[in-house]
FILUM-8553 format. One record per residue (C-alpha): residue number from 1; residue in three letters; x, y, z. Coordinates in steps of 0.02 Angstrom, whole numbers. Example, Ala and Ser with C-alpha at 12.3 -4.5 7.8 and 13.67 -1.06 7.14 Angstrom:
<nodes>
NODE_1_ALA_615_-225_390
NODE_2_SER_684_-53_357
</nodes>
This chain:
<nodes>
NODE_1_UNK_-5549_-1977_1543
NODE_2_UNK_-5605_-1807_1606
NODE_3_UNK_-5431_-1779_1678
NODE_4_UNK_-5351_-1817_1509
NODE_5_UNK_-5469_-1697_1422
NODE_6_UNK_-5424_-1560_1546
NODE_7_UNK_-5240_-1599_1523
NODE_8_UNK_-5257_-1591_1333
NODE_9_UNK_-5351_-1427_1346
NODE_10_UNK_-5222_-1353_1463
NODE_11_UNK_-5079_-1408_1351
NODE_12_UNK_-5166_-1329_1202
NODE_13_UNK_-5188_-1168_1299
NODE_14_UNK_-5005_-1168_1351
NODE_15_UNK_-4946_-1200_1173
NODE_16_UNK_-5057_-1059_1110
NODE_17_UNK_-4984_-947_1245
NODE_18_UNK_-4808_-993_1191
NODE_19_UNK_-4852_-949_1011
NODE_20_UNK_-4920_-779_1067
NODE_21_UNK_-4763_-747_1169
NODE_22_UNK_-4651_-793_1022
NODE_23_UNK_-4747_-673_910
NODE_24_UNK_-4737_-536_1040
NODE_25_UNK_-4551_-568_1063
NODE_26_UNK_-4522_-555_875
NODE_27_UNK_-4619_-392_868
NODE_28_UNK_-4522_-318_1014
NODE_29_UNK_-4357_-375_940
NODE_30_UNK_-4402_-292_774
NODE_31_UNK_-4451_-130_862
NODE_32_UNK_-4291_-135_962
NODE_33_UNK_-4187_-152_804
NODE_34_UNK_-4282_-9_723
NODE_35_UNK_-4258_99_877
NODE_36_UNK_-4073_57_884
NODE_37_UNK_-4053_113_704
NODE_38_UNK_-4147_274_741
NODE_39_UNK_-4038_306_895
NODE_40_UNK_-3881_281_790
NODE_41_UNK_-3947_405_660
NODE_42_UNK_-3992_533_793
NODE_43_UNK_-3823_512_878
NODE_44_UNK_-3735_545_713
NODE_45_UNK_-3845_696_679
NODE_46_UNK_-3810_760_855
NODE_47_UNK_-3622_738_829
NODE_48_UNK_-3631_836_666
NODE_49_UNK_-3734_974_746
NODE_50_UNK_-3613_988_892
NODE_51_UNK_-3468_1002_771
NODE_52_UNK_-3562_1133_671
NODE_53_UNK_-3603_1230_829
NODE_54_UNK_-3421_1226_883
NODE_55_UNK_-3370_1291_712
NODE_56_UNK_-3499_1429_721
NODE_57_UNK_-3438_1478_895
NODE_58_UNK_-3258_1484_832
NODE_59_UNK_-3310_1590_683
NODE_60_UNK_-3408_1707_797
NODE_61_UNK_-3261_1722_916
NODE_62_UNK_-3143_1764_773
NODE_63_UNK_-3266_1894_706
NODE_64_UNK_-3279_1973_879
NODE_65_UNK_-3089_1983_892
NODE_66_UNK_-3078_2067_722
NODE_67_UNK_-3215_2190_768
NODE_68_UNK_-3128_2231_932
NODE_69_UNK_-2966_2261_838
NODE_70_UNK_-3054_2377_716
NODE_71_UNK_-3135_2473_859
NODE_72_UNK_-2965_2493_943
NODE_73_UNK_-2893_2560_780
NODE_74_UNK_-3034_2685_766
NODE_75_UNK_-3012_2739_948
NODE_76_UNK_-2823_2756_925
NODE_77_UNK_-2850_2856_767
NODE_78_UNK_-2972_2973_855
NODE_79_UNK_-2851_2997_1001
NODE_80_UNK_-2711_3044_882
NODE_81_UNK_-2813_3183_801
</nodes>
């Protein structure tokens, strides 16, 4: 009988362990889904920021070209006089 009691106790412990593991697995799965959603949001934000940065760089480049052209005009005008 003692062996059966030990077996029953061990089975109860194992079943309780399984329940804990299932709960932990559900928690981790939920966190993973939340993190995946956050990663997707951050990736989209990063894409938008990269596009914005590229646009800003293009705008800055165009402004620099226009300023260089104006400086050349001024220099040419001064050389003529």
